[in-house]
LUMVEXNU-707150 format. One line per 10 residues: number of its first residue (from 1); for each residue z, x, y of C-alpha. Coordinates in steps of 0.05 Angstrom, whole numbers. Layout:
// LUMVEXNU-707150
NUM	Z,X,Y  ...
// end
This chain:
// LUMVEXNU-707150
1	1584,388,5355  1534,430,5402  1596,464,5451  1547,524,5458  1487,471,5488  1533,450,5554  1566,379,5568  1489,344,5583  1504,341,5501  1563,342,5481
11	1589,271,5453  1649,241,5417  1613,239,5346  1616,229,5270  1607,264,5215  1582,219,5165  1572,219,5090  1508,199,5068  1515,184,5009  1573,134,5030
21	1549,108,5082  1479,89,5050  1532,61,4979  1560,30,5027  1509,-7,5073  1478,-24,5014  1538,-70,4994  1548,-105,5065  1462,-120,5068  1472,-147,4985
31	1530,-196,4999  1500,-217,5074  1494,-283,5060  1419,-333,5075  1380,-260,5068  1337,-242,5014  1325,-169,4996  1249,-152,5003  1226,-94,4984  1155,-86,4996
41	1105,-37,5048  1079,-73,5107  1005,-69,5118  1003,-108,5177  1046,-144,5237  1027,-225,5232  1029,-243,5314  1031,-295,5357  1025,-307,5430  1073,-346,5480
51	1066,-358,5556  1015,-287,5552  1064,-246,5506  1056,-234,5446  1099,-220,5386  1108,-203,5313  1126,-264,5277  1113,-232,5207  1082,-185,5168  1033,-176,5107
61	1060,-132,5049  1011,-76,5008  1016,-122,4951  997,-178,4992  1052,-224,5004  1054,-252,5081  1134,-267,5101  1146,-295,5138
// end
């Protein structure tokens, strides 16, 4: 790939079938124990202050659902 671009952009890569990859990853995620999958659009992030730093602690979905 990019053989005409010079050594700076050359790298080992694999050509991946996107549909197959997507299907495989959905199956992998679905079978992960203790993981709930929730679909929705994120409206806002919930943040917490700790030791002077702010970090994301959850999200609020478009329908008002709060996930933490």
